[in-house]
N, C-alpha and C positions, 0 to 999 in steps of 0.2 A: 503493499498499501504506497503511494507518495504521501508525504504529506510538506507543508507550506508554511511558515513562519512567514504570515505578514506584517509588517510594520507601516503605522500611521502616526503622522506627528501632527502639530499646528505651532509654528514660530512665528513670533513678533519679531520682525527684522527693522530697525531704524534706518534713517539716511544712509544708504551704501548703495554699490555697483557691484555685487558679488561678482557676476557672472554679464562680459560685454557682447557684444557682436561686432561687426569687421566697422563701424564707424565708431565704437567706443559706448555708445548707449545701450542701457539694460535690456540685455534679450525680453521681447513679446510673445504674447501668444493671447488670440482672441478666443472666447470661449463663454458659450451662454449669451452670445453676441454684444458681451463686453471684453474689451481693452485690459490683460492682467500683466502683469510683471513675474516673468519666467526666469528659473534658475536650472540650467541645463543637467540631464542626468551625469553627464562625462564630470560635469565640473565638482559637484557633489561626491561623486565616487571616487574622484582622486584625493580629495582628502580624507573620506572614508577609508582609503587602500592604503594611505601614509599609515595612518593612526592605528591600523590591524597589523601592519608591518611593525613597528615599532613593539606594542604590545606582544607580539612573537617572536621578534628579536630574528627575523628571516626576512631579507629586505631583498624586493625585487627592482627593476627597472624595466622603463618603458624606454628603449632607447634605438638610435641609428648611430651610435658612435661606438658600438663594439670594436670592429677593426681599430680604432682609432688609441682607444682604452686598451686593445692587446700590445697595439704598439707601444706606448709607453709603460707599461707593466715588464716588456721585455727591455727596453730602455732604462728603466730603471736597472733592473737584473745583467746591465752591461753588453747589450747589444748593439752594433753599429746603429745607426738611427734608419740606414734606406734598408737593410734587413728585415729589420724591427716593423718597418713600414709594410712590405711586401707580405711578410707573416702574415700581419694584419688584414691585409687585403684577401688571404689564402684562407681565412677562417672563413671570410663570405665566401670565397668561390669552391669551398669544398664542403660545402651544407647543399644536401637536394642531390638532384639527378644532374639541373645544368647550374647550381650556383644559387646561394641568394642577389650575390651580384653586389656592386659599390657604385652610387652614384654620382660621389666626389670623392676625393683623397680622404679616407678614416672614417666614410658613413657608407651602411649600406642603404639598398637599395628601397628597403622595406622598415617598419618599425619594429621591432624584436620585443618581445617579453619576455624574459628571463632572472634567473636569482642572479645579484650579485656576486655570490661566489663564481660566478660562471667564469669571468675573466681570466679568475688564476686558474682554472680550470683549464681555459683554452691556451695559455701562456705556456702552461706544462706541456701541453700536447704539441705547440710550437720547438718547445726545447726537445722533446723528445726526436722529435722528427727535425733539426737544424742542418744536420747534412743535407738534406733530400730538399730543404728549403733555400740551402748556397747552393747548391748545382742548379735549379731550377730558375734564380734569381736573374735578372736579366734578358730571360728566352720572350719571344716574342707571344707565343701562346705557350704559357707553363702549364695549363690543366690544372688538376687538382691535385697538387701535391702534400697537403693532410690526409690522412684518411678518413672518406667523410663519416664511416660509423660512427666513429670517436667524435668528430666533431657534433655531429644530429644527435649524439645521448647526451652530448652536455645541454646542447641549447633544449632539449626536452623536459629538462629537469623542470619540476615544478615547486612551487611553495605553497603556503597554505593561501595568500592572497590570489595566485594565478588559480588553483582549486578551486576558489569562492567567484573569481570574478572572468574566468573563463581567457584561451587565449585562442588566437584565428592566424595562420601563418600558410599563405597559400603555398607556398614557395616548396613548403616541409607540411604538409597534409598531417603525418602522426604527431606532430608537436601541437594540434590544435586541442584544447579544450574546453569542452561546453560548461560553461559559466554557470555554478550553482545561483549565483544572485541577479535579480531585476530589477533598477533602481528606476523610477521614475523621473521625470522633469517636473518640480516644485512649481506651485503657481500660485497667486495669489489669493485668496477665498473669495475676494471683492473686485471692482474694477479699478485699477492702478495705472496710470501712467507714468515715464520719466518725468523728471523736471530738471531745470538747469540750474547750474551755479557758474556763478560770475564770480573770478579770484583773481589774487593778483599775489605777488611775490616781493619783500621790498629790497630792495641792494643795500646793504647793511654801511657802505662805503661810499656813499653819494655824499657827497658835500652838502656845507648847511644851506647854501643856497638852493640845489639842486631839487627837484621836485619831482614827483610820476615813481611811477616802480620798475622792479630789476625785469618782470614778466608779468604778464596777463594772460588770462584765458577763460575757457568756458566748460565745464565737465557736464557731464549728465549723472543721476542717482536716483534711487527709487526707496519705497517703505511701504511696509505692507506685512499682512499676515499670510503665509504661505502652509499650505497645504504639502506634507511630502510623506513619498510611500517606496516601499519597498520590500519585497518578498525571497525568501529562499527556499528553495526546492532542496530539502533536507536530503531525501536519497541519494539527488545525483553531487552533494556537499558530499555525502558518506563516502560516494564510488570514485570520488575524485580524490580522496583520501585513503583509498582501499582498507575501506571500511574500519575505521580508526575513530569508532564512538566519542573516545575519550579528547579526541582532537576535534572531531563535529562539537562537543559543547564547547570546549574552547574557543571555535572560530567562532562558533553562533553568536556567544554572550561577546566578544571582543567587537563582532560588526554590527548588532545589535546595540551595543554602545556608543560606536563611532559612528552610526548613523543617525542618534540621538542628540550629540554631545559635539559634533563636527560643524565647522565651519570651512565655506568655499573662503581664502586670503584673499583677492583680488581687491586693491584700494582699502584694505585692513589698515594702513598708517596713518589714513585720512578719514576714516569714518569710524574705524574700530567698534564696529557692528557684534558685539559679541554676545548673543544671548544665546537661550535655549529653549528647546520647545515648552509652553505652559501646559499641551497637551500631547500623553505618547498613548498610541492604542496598538496593542500587540496580540495577535490570534493565530492560534494553529489549526490549520484546516487540513481535511483530506480530499483526496481527489483534485484541486486547483484552487490558487489564490483570489483573492478580492479585493480590489481595491475598492475606495468610498469619496473617491475624486468629485463623483457625481452630486454628491455632496452638496457639490458648490457650484454646479450648471448653471443655476441659479444663482446671481450674486447676490454676496452678503450685505446686507446694509446696517449702518452702526449702530449702536443703542443710544440710551437717553444723554451717555457720556461721552459720546461721539466716536466711540472706539467699536475695533470690529472683531478683539479677539474672544471676549465674553458669546459674543452671538455667534461667530465661527464654530467654538467648541460645542453651543447646542445645535446648530444646524449639524456637525457631525453625529452627536448623542441620536437626534431626531434618523436622520437617514438610517445612521446603523440598526436601529429599534425596528425602521421596519423593513431594512435589509433581514433583518433575523425572522421576521414575521414570513417574508415570502418565502425563504428557503427553511422553515418550520424549526432553525435552529439546529440543522443536521450538518453532519461530516465537520464540527469543528470540535476538536480536543477542549481547545482552550482558549478565552477569551478575557481580556482586564485591562485595566489601564492606570494612569497616575495623571495626576491634575494639580496644576497651580493653588487653586484654593480646594481647599479639603471639605466645604462645607457645602460644596457644587456636588450635586445627585445626579449620576450619567446613568439610566438604567440601563442602555441600548451596546454600552461598553464594556458589559461584563463585573467584573469584582475589583473595586478597589486598591492600589497598592498604593503604599507611603510615600514611595522614592522609584527613581528609575530601576536602580539594582533590583529592589525586593523583586518587579515586574519583568525585568528581565529573567532571572533566577527560576520565575514561575512558569514563563514560556519557554524556555532552554528544557526545563526540567521535561515541560510534554511534548515537546519535538522529540526530545532524545533522552528518554529518563536513564536517570543514573545507573540504576541497576545495569543496564547493557554495558557498562564501560569496563575495555580491556584491563586487564591486572598489570 
């Protein structure tokens, strides 16, 4: 039976530009015939991934700089620069039937996702085959000098974050990993549009008689209450982790924590929008996941105090209750929530918990019971 851990959150974000489009404006989406501010899944996913990797102590990197990194490692070991550069290029050329290829010096033609420890392993393969590299250096068509199987084995290695978020590499299909986690684009629960900020920077060394600024420009920012959603296919996660239920519990807990507590870092020095969700709702479901995004297809309107947070929490609770009625509360092993105002009662969101930690622990216990842990 396939289980899914669904995670929903409502988060109020003050003036910020968490995720920009090609013109530098906050990203937008039109939903329910109203403009909303949007934060892409890729943006929040990166923040979550980096947090999970810090927790687990196993970093991975999305990069095209593998040849350059291998070159640098070999140069640090005393290799001549030209031979080290050739070896780095051969790492890319020797993976797959036709090689991954290089777009420019030190860069692969595709983005790779691999453990950071792979660089040292790839450098070790180059050292093992240094004589072959020296013999092939300077040839017009050196071919694949390094053993493809060794290179591919290293590039196929996975960390927990790769098992969680997946990896796609068309040039090396066996390295593909179907990610267990899906993350939705966050969007404001209410109508919202970007606003302009005209700003200046003072030149501290202007003379006393001089006026004006050293720099002036305009920037855009936004503010609002965001609905955020993600889901994890527990069966896929266990499969990617080779059935290790203890590791799956650790990864699920870390993912849930960083889903709730992470924040994209764009423009952080000039906005510092460091909030956390004021409501979190987690559910463990059988057969299929369920997003609650449709709770906000009709844009939330402000309450008597002029805010959107409390009306958004109420809208989510009402929609979840109606969804429970439609589905007959079937195929759900657990659901619960925690909220900023303990006096608020949300009958559609399951058991109330005092903290994020308590909510996460209860959800993970339902998704991967501790009794299944390996010794």
